[in-house]
C-alpha positions in Angstrom: 25.4 -22.1 2.2 22.3 -22.4 0.2 20.8 -19.1 -1.0 17.1 -18.7 -1.7 15.8 -22.1 -0.6 12.3 -22.0 -1.9 10.6 -22.9 1.4 12.6 -20.4 3.4 12.1 -17.7 0.8 8.3 -18.3 1.0 8.4 -18.0 4.8 10.3 -14.7 4.8 8.2 -13.3 1.9 5.0 -14.1 4.0 6.5 -12.3 7.0 7.5 -9.3 4.9 4.0 -9.1 3.5 2.6 -9.4 7.1 4.8 -6.4 8.0 3.5 -4.4 5.1 -0.2 -5.1 6.1 0.5 -4.2 9.7 2.2 -1.0 8.6 -0.7 0.0 6.3 -3.1 -0.7 9.1 -1.0 1.1 11.7 -1.2 -2.1 13.8 1.3 -1.2 16.5 1.2 -4.5 18.2 1.6 -6.4 15.0 4.6 -4.3 14.0 6.1 -4.7 17.4 5.7 -8.4 17.2 7.7 -8.6 14.0 10.8 -7.0 15.5 13.1 -9.0 17.8 12.3 -8.2 21.4 15.9 -7.4 22.2 17.9 -4.4 23.2 20.2 -5.0 20.2 17.4 -4.6 17.7 18.0 -1.4 15.7 15.8 0.7 13.4 17.2 3.7 11.7 14.3 5.6 10.3 13.8 8.6 8.0 13.9 10.9 11.0 14.7 8.7 14.0 17.4 6.5 15.5 16.0 3.7 17.6 18.0 1.2 19.7 16.1 -1.7 21.2 12.6 -3.1 21.0 11.3 -0.7 23.6 12.3 2.4 21.6 11.0 0.9 18.4 7.6 0.2 20.1 7.4 3.7 21.6 8.0 5.2 18.2 5.3 3.1 16.6 2.9 3.8 19.5 3.4 7.6 19.2 3.5 7.8 15.4 0.5 9.4 13.5 -1.3 7.0 11.2 -1.7 9.8 8.6 0.3 9.5 5.4 1.4 5.9 5.8 -0.1 4.7 2.5 2.6 3.6 0.0 3.3 1.5 -3.0 6.3 -0.8 -3.1 8.6 -1.5 -6.1 11.8 -3.4 -6.8 11.4 -5.6 -3.7 14.2 -8.1 -3.4 14.2 -10.8 -0.6 17.2 -13.0 -0.3 17.6 -15.8 2.1 20.9 -17.2 3.3 20.7 -20.7 4.6 17.6 -21.4 6.8 17.9 -18.7 9.4 18.9 -15.4 7.8 17.5 -13.1 5.2 17.6 -9.5 3.9 14.5 -7.7 2.4 15.0 -4.6 0.4 12.4 -2.4 -1.3 11.7 1.0 -2.7 8.4 2.8 -1.8 6.5 5.8 -2.9 4.1 7.8 -0.7 1.4 10.2 -2.1 2.1 12.3 1.0 5.7 12.8 -0.1 5.7 13.6 -3.8 9.0 13.7 -5.7 10.7 11.4 -3.1 11.5 7.7 -3.1 11.8 5.7 0.1 14.3 2.9 0.6 13.8 0.2 3.2 16.1 -2.6 4.2 15.3 -5.2 6.8 17.5 -7.9 8.2 15.5 -11.0 9.3 16.6 -13.8 11.5 14.8 -17.0 12.5 14.6 -16.9 16.3 12.9 -19.3 18.7 9.8 -17.1 18.3 9.9 -17.3 14.5 11.2 -14.8 11.9 11.9 -11.4 13.3 13.5 -8.2 12.1 16.8 -7.6 13.9 17.8 -4.5 12.0 16.1 -2.1 9.7 16.9 1.1 7.8 14.4 3.5 6.2 15.4 6.6 4.3 14.0 9.0 1.7 15.7 10.7 -1.2 14.7 12.8 -4.1 13.3 10.8 -7.0 16.0 10.3 -9.6 
């Protein structure tokens, strides 16, 4: 298996950046489109447990856009072959001082393109 093929890494990085732009704009449809439309897609959030694309979309649609601004650090995107990748990043939000957020996304190339099939978001005290 080839890890971090440059063209695949570029594709996933572009999708990861697209996700971040959609998140900052609270673009619910854009965020929904980046998750696999499947009942097996999972998102464990800081305060929610979501199973399936419908639950993820409902969460996004009902979420307040206040306090979403954040800065990323230590982002690592690793691709495995041509169809699988993991993106990990830390984030800081001015609305949550003294905390650091952790985000991991599992990406898969599906017939529709690159989609998140699993995600985990959590917060912890700044170390």
